[in-house]
N, C-alpha and C positions, 0 to 999 in steps of 0.2 A: 504493500500500500504506500503510495507516494506521500511524502511529507507535505503537509499543508503549509504554505507560506503565509504567515500572518502579515497582513498589510498594515503598515503604520499610518495612523490617522494624521492628516495634515492639520496644522493649526487653523482655527476659525479665522476667516478673513476680517480685515479691519472694517470693511463695508457692512458685514453681517453684525459685527459687534456694535457698531453705531446704530443700526436699525433696531437691534434688541434693546439697547440703552434708551432709545427714543420711546419705545413702547413701555418699558419699565417705568420711566419717569412720568409718563402720562398716567399710568396706573397709580403711582404714588400721589400725583396731583389730585386724583379723585378721592383718595383716602384722606388727604390733607384738607380738601374742600369740605368733606363731610364732618371732619373733626373741628374745623374752625368756624363753621357756620357762615362762610362767604368771604373770609379774608383771603383765602386762596381759591382761585377759579379752576375747577376740574377741566382738563384738556378734552375738547370735543374730538370727534373723528376727523372733522375737517382741519382742526389744529394739527393733528398728527400727520395727515396726508399732505397738507400744504407747507409744513415746516421745512422739508428738504428743498422745496421750490423757493420759498422765501430765503432759504440759506444761500441760494444763488443771487436772487434779485433784490432782496430786502422786502419787507412787508409794506403794503400800501399804507397811506396816511391814516385811513380809518381803522385799520388793524392796530397800528401803533398807538393811536389815541385811545383805543378801547382796552389797552393793556392795563394791568393793575398799577404799574408805574412806568409811564411812557419814557421817563428819563433814562431808564436802564435798558431800553429796547435796543438790541444790537442791529446794525445794518447788515445787508447781504454781503456775501464774499465774492461778488462778481469780479471786482477789480483784482482780488488776489488770484482767483481762478484764471482770469485772462493773462495775468502776469506769468503764472505757472505754464500756461500753454505756450506763450511766446518764448519763455525760457526753454521749453522743450524743443522748439524750432531752432533756437540759437544753438543748443547743444547738438542737435541733429546735423546742422551745417558744420559745426566744429569737428564732429566725429568724422564726417565725410571727407574732410581734408586730410585725415590721418595724423594730424598734428597732436591731437589729444592722446591717442594711444601711444605714439612714439615718445611724446613728452613724458608721460608717466613711466614708460619703460626706461627712458634715459635717467630719470630721477632715481628710480629704484636701483639701477645699476651703479649710479654714482654713490649712493649710500653704502652699498656693498657690505651688508651685514649689520649696519647701524640703523636699520629701519625704525626701531623702537623710539629713537630720539624724536621722530616726527610727532609722536603722541603728546608729550608734555608741551612741546613748542606750540603746536596747533591749538591745544586745549587752552593754554594761557592766552593766546591771541583771541580766540572766540570768547573767553571769559571777560576780557577787557571790553569787548563790544557789549556783552551782557550787562556789566556793572555800570557802564557809562551811558548807554542809550537804549537798553532793553532789547538787544538783538534777539529776534525771534522769527517772525515770518520770513525775513530776508535770508534766513539760514537754509531754506529749502533747496536752493541751487547747490549748496555745498555738500549735501548728503550724497548725491550721485557721484560727485567728484571724489569725495573722500572714500566712498565705498569702492570705487574703481581703483584708487591709489592704494588703499590698504589691502585689497585683494591681490593686486600685483606685487605688493611687498611681502606677501606670504601670510597675511592675516585673513580676515573675512569681512563681509559687509557690516557685521555687528560692530566691529571696531571702528569702522568709518562713521557709522551712525552715532556711536557713543562719543566719539571725539567732538562732533558738532553739537549734539544735544546736551551732553553733560558739561562741555566747555562753556557754551553760551548760557546754559541753565544755571550753573553755579554762580556765574557772574550776576544773573538776575536775582538769585537768592540773596546774594550780598550786594544789592544795589547801593551804590554810593551817591551818584548824581543822576541816575536814570530818571528822565523827566516823565516817563509813562508810569512809573511806580512811585518812588519817593517824591518826585516833583509834583505829581497829581495829589498825593496824600498831604504834603505840606501845604499846597495851595488850598485844599479843603479846610485844613485846620486854621490857616490864617484868615480865611473868609469867615470862620466861626469865632474869630477874635482870640485865638489861642497862639501864644508865642512859641516858636520852635527853634531849637539850637541846631543849625545845619552841621556844625562840627561834630556833635555827638552822633548824628545820623551817619555821617561819613565814617567815623571810627567804628561804630557797630557794624556797618555794612562791610567795611574792609575785613573785620574779624571773621564774619560769616563767609565772605567771598574766599579768603585765603584758606580757611579751615576746610570748607566743603570741596574746594577745588583740589587741594592736596590729596584728600582721601579719594576723590574720584579718579585722579590721575593714576594713583597706585592701583586702584581697582581695575581700570582699563588696561594698564600695562601688564598686570599679572595675567589677565585673560589673554591678551595679545601674544605674550610670550609662550603661553601654553599652546595656542593655535599655531603659532609659528613653528613650534617644535613638532607638533602632530596635528595636521589638518583635521583628522578624525575626531579631535576633541572639541570641535566647534559645537555651539549650542543650536545652530541652525538646523531645521528639519531637512530631510532629503530633498523635498521640493524646493526649499529656499536655497539649498546648495546648488541644485540644478539651475535655478534662476540666476544666481550670482555668477555661475560659470558661463551661462549663456550671454549675460549682459556685460560682465566685466572680465571674463576670462578670454585670453587671446592665445593663438597658437604660439607656443614657446619655441623659439629657435635659439641656436647657440651663436648665430651671427651677430655682428656689431649692429647696434641700433643707430640708424642714420637719420638725422633730421635735415631735410632739405631747407634751402633758404626760405622758400614760401612757407613751410611749416613753422620755422622759427618766427617768421613775421606774424603768422596766425596766432602763435602762442603768446606773443607780446600783446597783441590786441585782446586776446582772450583774458590775460591777466589784468590788463587795464580795465576791461569791462567790469570785473568784480571789485576792483579797488575803487573805481568811481561810484559804483552802486552803493558801497558801504559809506563812502563820504557823503553821497547824496541823501542817505537816510538819517544821518546824524543831525539832530536839531541844533546847529551851531549857534543860532541866536540865543538859545536858552543858556548857553555858556558865555555869552557876551562876545562872540566871535562872528565877524562878517566876512564872507567869502565873496570877493569881487571877480566872479567868473561868468561873464555874460554869455558865453557859448552855451551854457546849460539852458538858459531861458530860450535861446534860439531853437534848440533841438526839442526840448521837453515842455517849454512854457513856464518852467519854474526854476529858480536858482538852486544850486546844491544846498542841502540842509532843509529844503522844503519838499523833497521828493516823497512820493508814496508809490503805490503800485502802478498807477497809470504811467507816471514818469519813468519808472524802472522798466516797464514793459516797452515803452517807446525807445529807451536807451538800448535794450537788448535786441530789439528789432533792427535798429540802425547798425549795431555792431555785427549782427549776423550777416548783413549785406557786405559790410567791410571785410569780414573774415572770408566770405565767399570769394570776393575779389582778390584779396591777398593770397588765399589758398589756391587760386587758379581754377575754381569750379565754373562750369558752364551754367547758363541760365536754367536749363532743364535739371541739372544736378542740384542746383541751389534750391529750386522750388520743391523738388521731390524730397530732398533731405529736410527742408524746413517743415513741410506738411507731415512727413513721417514722424518727425520729432514732436510736433504738436499732438499727433495721434497717440504717441506713447504716454503722454501726460493725462489723457482723459480719465483714467481710473483715479489718478491723484486728484483731479478737479472734482470728481464726484464725491470723494471722501471729504475734501475740504468743505464743500457745500453742505454735506450732510452733517458734519460736525457743527457748523454754524447754525444749521436748522435746529439742533438740540438746544442751543443757547436761546434761540428765538422762542421755542416752545416754553422754556422756563420763564422767559420774560412775560409771555402771554398769561401764564398761570399765576405769577407773583410769588412763587415759592421762595425765592432768595430773600425778598423783603420780609416775608413772614418769619423765616428762620432767624434773620438778623435781629429783628425787633424782640423776639421772644428770648433769644440767647442773651442779648444785652441786658434785658430786665433780670434775668437769672444771675448775672454776674455782679449785680449791685451788692456792695458790702463785703465782698470776699477779700482775702489777703492777697498780697502781690504774688506769693508763692502759688496760689491757685489761679489768680486772675490771668497771669501771663500764659501758662500752658492752655488754659481753657479758651482764651481768646485766640491762641494760635490754632487750636483744633477747630474753632468756629470758622476761621478763615480758610482752613483746609476744605471744609464742607462747602462753604460759599464759593470757593474758587472752581469747584466742579460745575456749579450752576452759572457763574459769571467768569469765564476764563480771561476776560480782558482786564489787565491790571489797572488801567486808567479808569475803566468803568467801575471796577470794584472799589477803587479809592474814592471816587465821586459819590458812590452810594453809601459806603460804610463809614468813612472817616468822620462825617458830620455827626454820627451817632457814637462810634467807639472812641474817638478822640476826646470829646467833652466828658464822656463817661470816665475815662482814665484820669483826666484832669480833676474832675470832681472828687474822685477817690484818692487824690494826692499821688497818683502814679506818673511815671515818665511818659509824656506823649511821644517823645522821640523813639522810645522803645516800642510803643504801640505801632509807629510807622514801620519799624523793622519786623515786628510780629506779622503785620500785613504782608510786607514785601517777601519775607522768607517763606511764609506759608504758601502764598500765591505762587512764588517761584518754584517751590518744591512740587506742588501739584502740576505745574506746567512741564514737569519732566515725565509725566505719565498719563495725564488725563486724556481720554479719548475725545473730549469736546474741544481740544486744541487742534485746529486745522494744520498748524505748522508741524506738530508731532506726527499726526497721521499721514500728512502729505509727504513729509520728509522720509519717514520709514517706508512709505510706498515706493518712492523713487529709488530707495536703496534696496528694495526687494526684501525687506525684513518685516515679517508679520508682527502686528501689535502684540499678540499673545506671546510671541517669542521674546519680544523686548521686555515685557513684564516679568517673564520667567527669568530672564538674565539679570535684570536690574533691581529686583525687589529687595535683596539683601542690602545693597548699597543705599537704597531709599530709606530703609530703616535706620541705618547709621547716620545719614544726612539729617533725618528728622530728629534724632537724638541730639546731634550737634546744635541744630537750630533751637530746640527746646532748652538746652542747657544755657546757651548764650543769652537768649531773650529773657529767660526766667531770672538768671543771675543779674542781668542788666536792670530788670524791673525792680528787683529787691535792693540793688545798690544805688541806682540813680534817683 
């Protein structure tokens, strides 16, 4: 009798996880609506079915105004989705020139056994973006690049994803001058008449940033070294391994990697594209810096420092044409490569829109406001030792429902800030409680389009990411709790 081969189950897809979460949260809203007598609105069937659509387009005015709290209603992800599609086209053109594959191969050959050094260097760079300006959605392009690079270096796509997500994410956990987190929180407190010491916030942010980043770098490097030694030790499923080999694996030859003059030129333009994108997203005016670069307004309509996804999409579209010219592609090759690249991103686009749709459903039902108000009332009169961790866990829960850091700050700080001040606690620590909890959740929440989209382009399933990262998340949570609780008791 022949042995039966047991088929290993593939991990559930990110798309299915989001659909299940959408339904589960809708059911919870019905229970909460019955328990509160109308404070929370139970999600209707139409709310559930239209949420993914509104995740693309944004809800119409009447739907927004009919929400429990219109101020917390998120917009659609259409601009983000369009940016990701254009990015796919840009990468498709770049890949067609052959410069990207040869460039990565040349880099790996140059490192010659020192590939691990890439991990701390890149994670530190991403973390600087996180702590200074909240680098998040704009990390999506780097997932595919780092996945390909790390695979070529003998690691796997998980290492590439972790470098981007944990690097930028640890920076956000320890936000120092991030205008979308601590900036928005401080603004809300000042508007409420509460004085805030920015120096204290920067100090606490730096402690959280350095501590969480150091632990994360060690965690990633240990896993990467294990995979480098034995590819079979990867946590990726067989299907994910096939996917990464198909998308990032190239025929390995012993011959010398040769970069043509055109390919070198394409790589220079390619690198410039990402450097300018990062500069364009940083809100320089918030730091008192003015960039006098008129060419940006000519191309995108806005100066560097005021870019968002429309401007970034425009930039990558223009650079795709330039790379095609420099790389010597014909008109037909350029068009086909660009369209094929856009098509490759459609699954990512759907995931991002669905993730945003979940946030829209939560805004329609008013669950986040209800949780915030009830929790803040329960924290009245408790000691600093209890207040700090309880507030931190409250923000963890709320961050699932409102993944936007600036939106969360606008909604919660006018309540939690005065509460801390009235109890005689440090409002600066409250800002870091919010920032660290929100930042930690954004390392794994399925309602964050950047996470789901980034993992999708790296061909890493969300379930696999959770399985790999959960131990580290526990350690990072403990670090955050210890730091903010100690600060709340001391300051």
